[in-house]
BALODREN-57090 format. One record per residue (C-alpha): x, y negated, z. Coordinates in nm, 4 decimals. Each point is the difference from the previous one (the first is absolute). Layout:
+----------+----------+----------+
|       xx |       yy |       zz |
+----------+----------+----------+
|        X |        Y |        Z |
...
+----------+----------+----------+
END
This chain:
+----------+----------+----------+
|       xx |       yy |       zz |
+----------+----------+----------+
|   3.4769 |   2.5227 | -10.9646 |
|  -0.0016 |   0.3102 |  -0.2257 |
|  -0.2924 |   0.1421 |  -0.0829 |
|  -0.0496 |   0.3028 |   0.3089 |
|   0.0176 |   0.3303 |  -0.1026 |
|  -0.3418 |   0.1367 |   0.1630 |
|  -0.1850 |  -0.0820 |  -0.3134 |
|  -0.2875 |   0.2273 |  -0.1179 |
|   0.0904 |   0.3185 |  -0.1159 |
|   0.3394 |  -0.0059 |   0.1224 |
|  -0.0276 |   0.2271 |   0.2787 |
|   0.0161 |   0.3778 |  -0.0354 |
|  -0.2262 |   0.2522 |   0.1544 |
|   0.1144 |   0.1658 |   0.1902 |
|   0.1659 |  -0.2915 |   0.1470 |
|   0.4364 |  -0.0165 |  -0.0646 |
|   0.1933 |   0.1884 |   0.2314 |
|   0.2966 |  -0.2218 |  -0.0838 |
|   0.1234 |  -0.3040 |   0.1728 |
|  -0.0316 |  -0.2894 |  -0.3083 |
|   0.2418 |  -0.3039 |   0.0138 |
|  -0.1466 |  -0.3545 |  -0.0255 |
|   0.1387 |  -0.0615 |  -0.3379 |
|   0.1277 |   0.2934 |  -0.2541 |
|   0.2286 |  -0.2246 |  -0.1654 |
|   0.2945 |  -0.1693 |   0.1338 |
|   0.1457 |  -0.3339 |  -0.1618 |
|   0.3202 |   0.0425 |  -0.1550 |
|   0.2930 |  -0.2029 |   0.1311 |
|   0.2966 |   0.1374 |  -0.1504 |
|   0.2155 |  -0.2447 |  -0.1612 |
|  -0.1145 |   0.0745 |  -0.3775 |
|  -0.3410 |  -0.0697 |   0.1189 |
|   0.0335 |  -0.2708 |   0.2480 |
|  -0.1765 |  -0.3372 |  -0.1008 |
|   0.1324 |  -0.3220 |  -0.0386 |
|  -0.3155 |  -0.1818 |   0.1052 |
|  -0.0869 |  -0.1505 |  -0.3407 |
|  -0.3965 |   0.0415 |  -0.0804 |
|   0.1034 |   0.2597 |  -0.2935 |
|   0.1963 |   0.2390 |   0.2103 |
|  -0.0690 |   0.3808 |  -0.0029 |
|  -0.1836 |   0.1118 |   0.2897 |
|   0.1345 |   0.3878 |   0.0407 |
|  -0.1471 |   0.2615 |   0.1955 |
|   0.0985 |   0.3318 |   0.0368 |
|  -0.1375 |   0.3639 |   0.0552 |
|   0.2349 |   0.2813 |   0.0655 |
|   0.0296 |   0.3549 |   0.1167 |
|   0.2919 |   0.2032 |   0.1056 |
|   0.3108 |   0.1123 |  -0.2384 |
|   0.0649 |   0.3288 |  -0.1010 |
|  -0.0781 |   0.2924 |   0.2148 |
|  -0.1660 |  -0.1032 |   0.3610 |
|  -0.1009 |   0.1811 |   0.2978 |
|  -0.3817 |  -0.1179 |   0.0689 |
|  -0.1462 |   0.0030 |   0.3468 |
|  -0.1808 |   0.3232 |  -0.0264 |
|   0.3819 |   0.1160 |  -0.0219 |
|  -0.0419 |   0.1001 |  -0.3960 |
|   0.2434 |  -0.1336 |  -0.2395 |
|  -0.1050 |  -0.1802 |  -0.3021 |
|   0.1661 |  -0.1058 |  -0.3190 |
|  -0.1237 |  -0.3524 |  -0.0827 |
|   0.2544 |  -0.0166 |  -0.3165 |
|  -0.0683 |   0.3502 |  -0.1665 |
|   0.2004 |  -0.1467 |  -0.3122 |
|   0.3264 |  -0.1216 |   0.1837 |
|   0.3035 |   0.1158 |  -0.1535 |
|   0.3537 |  -0.1280 |   0.1031 |
|  -0.1803 |  -0.2913 |   0.2056 |
|  -0.0880 |   0.2256 |   0.2835 |
|   0.2265 |   0.1050 |   0.2553 |
|   0.3239 |  -0.2043 |   0.0761 |
|  -0.0843 |  -0.2163 |  -0.2651 |
|  -0.3528 |  -0.1436 |   0.0811 |
|   0.0113 |  -0.3221 |   0.1759 |
|  -0.2525 |   0.1171 |   0.2532 |
|   0.1223 |   0.3600 |   0.1277 |
|   0.3804 |  -0.0654 |  -0.0539 |
|   0.2136 |  -0.0439 |   0.3223 |
|  -0.0087 |  -0.3553 |   0.1149 |
|  -0.3310 |  -0.0242 |  -0.1676 |
|  -0.3081 |  -0.2325 |   0.0866 |
|  -0.1695 |   0.3542 |   0.1096 |
|   0.3079 |   0.0454 |   0.2509 |
|   0.0538 |  -0.3130 |   0.1575 |
|  -0.3898 |  -0.0856 |   0.0108 |
|  -0.1851 |   0.3036 |   0.1012 |
|  -0.3345 |  -0.2497 |   0.0304 |
|   0.0591 |  -0.0494 |  -0.3474 |
|  -0.0392 |   0.3709 |  -0.0939 |
|  -0.3045 |   0.0345 |   0.2293 |
|  -0.1787 |  -0.2707 |  -0.1771 |
|   0.0521 |   0.1643 |  -0.3491 |
|  -0.0825 |   0.3567 |   0.1341 |
|  -0.3350 |  -0.1776 |   0.1355 |
|  -0.0890 |  -0.1438 |  -0.3492 |
|   0.0876 |   0.3376 |  -0.1537 |
|  -0.2351 |   0.1744 |   0.2399 |
|  -0.3024 |  -0.2619 |  -0.0546 |
|   0.0301 |   0.1097 |  -0.3686 |
|   0.0232 |   0.3575 |   0.0382 |
|  -0.2319 |   0.0425 |   0.3051 |
|  -0.3080 |  -0.2428 |  -0.1060 |
|   0.0696 |  -0.1060 |  -0.3944 |
|  -0.3140 |  -0.1191 |  -0.0295 |
|  -0.0102 |  -0.2383 |   0.2953 |
|   0.3187 |  -0.1233 |  -0.0748 |
|  -0.0983 |  -0.0842 |  -0.3577 |
|  -0.3137 |  -0.2002 |   0.1293 |
|   0.1976 |  -0.1681 |   0.2542 |
|   0.2921 |  -0.1230 |  -0.2334 |
|  -0.2802 |  -0.1337 |  -0.2719 |
|  -0.1685 |  -0.1660 |   0.2976 |
|   0.3185 |  -0.1470 |   0.1272 |
|   0.1061 |  -0.1361 |  -0.3525 |
|  -0.3675 |  -0.2042 |  -0.0032 |
|   0.1471 |  -0.2146 |   0.3244 |
|   0.1248 |  -0.3343 |  -0.0486 |
|   0.3582 |   0.0200 |   0.0241 |
|   0.0011 |   0.1927 |  -0.3275 |
|  -0.1825 |  -0.2743 |  -0.1753 |
|   0.3123 |  -0.2184 |  -0.0647 |
|   0.0523 |  -0.0826 |  -0.3568 |
|   0.3290 |   0.2367 |  -0.0408 |
|  -0.0401 |   0.3203 |   0.2351 |
|   0.1704 |   0.3360 |  -0.0461 |
|  -0.0079 |   0.3108 |   0.1597 |
|   0.3158 |   0.2333 |   0.0032 |
|  -0.1098 |   0.3615 |   0.0093 |
|   0.3011 |   0.1985 |   0.2010 |
|   0.3090 |  -0.1528 |   0.1171 |
|   0.0651 |   0.3894 |   0.0426 |
|  -0.1855 |   0.3195 |  -0.0834 |
|  -0.1729 |   0.0478 |  -0.3333 |
|  -0.3319 |   0.0861 |  -0.1883 |
|  -0.0030 |   0.3809 |   0.1461 |
|  -0.3554 |   0.0808 |  -0.1750 |
|  -0.2289 |  -0.0252 |  -0.2807 |
|  -0.2987 |  -0.1266 |   0.2466 |
|   0.2525 |  -0.2340 |   0.1763 |
|   0.0823 |  -0.1797 |  -0.3388 |
|  -0.3504 |   0.0009 |  -0.1096 |
|  -0.0820 |  -0.1597 |   0.3780 |
|   0.1965 |  -0.2957 |  -0.0913 |
|  -0.1204 |  -0.0647 |  -0.3562 |
|  -0.3149 |  -0.0072 |   0.1538 |
|   0.1114 |  -0.2524 |   0.2770 |
|   0.1679 |  -0.2058 |  -0.2633 |
|  -0.3220 |  -0.0160 |  -0.2244 |
|  -0.1794 |  -0.0976 |   0.3357 |
|   0.2417 |  -0.3061 |   0.0225 |
|   0.0683 |  -0.1625 |  -0.3277 |
|   0.1231 |  -0.3222 |   0.1911 |
|   0.2881 |   0.2131 |   0.1399 |
|   0.3181 |   0.0995 |  -0.2018 |
|   0.1208 |   0.3598 |   0.1031 |
|   0.3412 |   0.1237 |  -0.0788 |
|   0.2130 |   0.3142 |   0.0946 |
|   0.2929 |   0.1711 |  -0.1089 |
|  -0.0211 |   0.4290 |  -0.0589 |
|   0.1621 |   0.2912 |  -0.1021 |
|  -0.3357 |   0.1686 |  -0.0672 |
|   0.0159 |  -0.0273 |  -0.3644 |
|  -0.1937 |   0.2427 |  -0.1208 |
|  -0.2775 |  -0.0811 |   0.2512 |
|   0.0065 |  -0.3560 |  -0.1178 |
|   0.0062 |   0.0723 |  -0.3639 |
|  -0.3021 |   0.2283 |   0.0300 |
|  -0.2353 |  -0.2285 |   0.2334 |
|   0.1047 |  -0.3263 |   0.0328 |
|   0.1139 |  -0.1040 |  -0.3840 |
|  -0.3087 |   0.1226 |  -0.1744 |
|  -0.2269 |  -0.2491 |   0.1844 |
|   0.2273 |  -0.2210 |   0.1776 |
|  -0.1496 |  -0.3109 |   0.1853 |
|   0.1509 |  -0.3062 |  -0.0960 |
|   0.1156 |  -0.1050 |   0.3616 |
|   0.1419 |   0.3509 |   0.0327 |
|   0.3919 |  -0.0545 |  -0.1072 |
|   0.2719 |   0.2871 |   0.0709 |
|   0.3360 |   0.0865 |  -0.0933 |
|   0.1735 |   0.3528 |  -0.0483 |
|   0.2564 |   0.0488 |   0.2511 |
|   0.3206 |   0.2332 |  -0.1026 |
|   0.1226 |   0.2348 |   0.2569 |
|  -0.2573 |   0.2767 |  -0.0180 |
|  -0.0684 |   0.3243 |  -0.1398 |
|  -0.2184 |  -0.1682 |  -0.2616 |
|   0.2557 |  -0.2455 |  -0.1773 |
|  -0.0143 |   0.2080 |  -0.3135 |
|  -0.3384 |  -0.1336 |  -0.0373 |
|   0.1071 |  -0.3725 |  -0.0229 |
|   0.0905 |  -0.1384 |  -0.3070 |
|   0.2862 |  -0.2360 |   0.0863 |
|  -0.0304 |  -0.1774 |  -0.3312 |
|  -0.3362 |  -0.1067 |  -0.0243 |
|  -0.1576 |   0.0817 |   0.3682 |
|   0.0289 |  -0.2548 |   0.3157 |
|   0.1999 |   0.1652 |   0.2517 |
|   0.2290 |  -0.0793 |   0.3102 |
|   0.3762 |   0.1657 |   0.0605 |
|   0.1851 |  -0.0483 |   0.3153 |
|   0.3785 |  -0.0872 |  -0.0541 |
|   0.3234 |   0.0040 |   0.1912 |
|   0.0465 |  -0.3607 |  -0.0982 |
|  -0.0983 |  -0.3035 |  -0.1666 |
|   0.2718 |   0.0460 |  -0.2499 |
|  -0.1147 |   0.3393 |  -0.0753 |
|  -0.3226 |  -0.0960 |  -0.0320 |
|   0.0379 |  -0.2791 |  -0.2749 |
|   0.2763 |   0.2218 |  -0.1912 |
|  -0.2933 |   0.2261 |  -0.0260 |
|  -0.2433 |  -0.2500 |  -0.1343 |
|  -0.1892 |  -0.0320 |   0.2904 |
|  -0.1768 |  -0.3048 |   0.1438 |
|   0.0393 |  -0.0695 |   0.3648 |
|  -0.3461 |  -0.0690 |   0.2096 |
|   0.1773 |  -0.1005 |   0.3224 |
|  -0.1342 |  -0.3491 |  -0.0477 |
|  -0.3723 |   0.1507 |   0.0292 |
|  -0.1363 |   0.3386 |   0.0351 |
|  -0.2911 |  -0.0485 |  -0.2281 |
|   0.2565 |  -0.0611 |  -0.3074 |
|  -0.0114 |   0.3774 |   0.0258 |
|  -0.3592 |  -0.0612 |  -0.1861 |
|   0.0478 |  -0.3418 |  -0.1281 |
|   0.3554 |  -0.0002 |  -0.1470 |
|   0.2066 |   0.1762 |  -0.2595 |
|  -0.0947 |   0.3678 |  -0.0057 |
|   0.3367 |   0.1270 |   0.1179 |
|   0.0030 |  -0.0772 |   0.3485 |
|   0.2996 |   0.0326 |   0.1994 |
|   0.0266 |   0.0359 |   0.3410 |
|   0.3006 |  -0.0434 |   0.2328 |
|   0.0889 |   0.3076 |   0.2630 |
|  -0.0563 |  -0.0810 |   0.3449 |
|   0.3020 |  -0.0357 |   0.1906 |
|  -0.0614 |   0.3440 |   0.1634 |
|  -0.0338 |   0.1561 |  -0.3445 |
|   0.2900 |   0.1863 |  -0.1161 |
|   0.0185 |   0.0550 |  -0.3436 |
|   0.2752 |   0.2584 |  -0.0835 |
|   0.1087 |   0.1168 |  -0.3685 |
|  -0.2641 |  -0.2180 |  -0.1831 |
|  -0.1078 |  -0.3541 |  -0.0164 |
|  -0.3476 |   0.0348 |   0.0424 |
|  -0.3076 |   0.2491 |   0.1194 |
|  -0.0779 |   0.0453 |  -0.3503 |
|   0.3515 |   0.1200 |  -0.0887 |
|  -0.0140 |   0.2257 |   0.3091 |
|  -0.3286 |   0.1751 |  -0.0849 |
|   0.1242 |   0.0615 |  -0.3405 |
|   0.2909 |   0.2043 |   0.1086 |
|  -0.2101 |   0.1538 |   0.2488 |
|  -0.2544 |   0.1040 |  -0.2743 |
|   0.3174 |   0.1093 |  -0.2373 |
|   0.1475 |   0.2377 |   0.2869 |
|  -0.3554 |   0.1283 |   0.0564 |
|  -0.0302 |   0.0885 |  -0.3789 |
|   0.3385 |   0.1463 |  -0.0169 |
|  -0.0569 |   0.2337 |   0.3194 |
|  -0.3485 |   0.1103 |  -0.1374 |
|   0.1630 |   0.0749 |  -0.3092 |
|   0.2434 |   0.2235 |   0.1203 |
|  -0.2592 |   0.1742 |   0.2161 |
|  -0.2277 |   0.0810 |  -0.3216 |
|   0.3187 |   0.1057 |  -0.2236 |
|   0.0877 |   0.2349 |   0.3379 |
|  -0.3374 |   0.1491 |   0.0078 |
|  -0.0162 |   0.0542 |  -0.3786 |
|   0.3170 |   0.2098 |   0.0084 |
|  -0.1574 |   0.1949 |   0.3058 |
|  -0.2993 |   0.0901 |  -0.1997 |
|   0.2043 |   0.1045 |  -0.3328 |
+----------+----------+----------+
END
């Protein structure tokens, strides 16, 4: 049995107003994380929140991916037409619940996460936690909470993708826990901060052929290759993701950024001429 969550110092005062699940982390059974029955198989758990802009139960809207660029909207696997959110509303509801636990009672969420990770099922030799199948690190306090959680569970390895590049360079890299691994993800508004020659990063490609021609390495065999394999991580686009006019998310984002810079330059030129 896992260590129960009702341990000294866990409850909040006043008592929690939220309905908490029995387990915060779910076992990841996707193809790239499924076990084969061997003793050294990885055991992967997942914590996730909604992708992009979501409506909370209060009626307010919240952007869980504030650095999303071209990966938002129609190219987002979670919110695009035919996505898992549209096909399985219960999935979206579970992700929203997770986000609201963090937003409404962050200290209680952190305490419960730390307590759960002391449980027996996380004591196997090769346990991993993937932070976010969807969503991203939307605030400094949320990043710092995850760093504290990782330090509290040195027997577990944590990994994630993120487009919050400046936040991670500022908060994570100066004192990163050894068991906290991350990979920058292209397709966001902070792509310009990614040193593509020297920095570990992932890029979504239209096809494996485009990926290989661009010098990236396919992580399809195991999602953990994003943090364990070659630093230029290639991800084949989902079947529902249609990349038009470019080979990858990184290419599309670069094109958008260039158009925006040109537009801003024209606006500055018009303003200067008007002022003159």
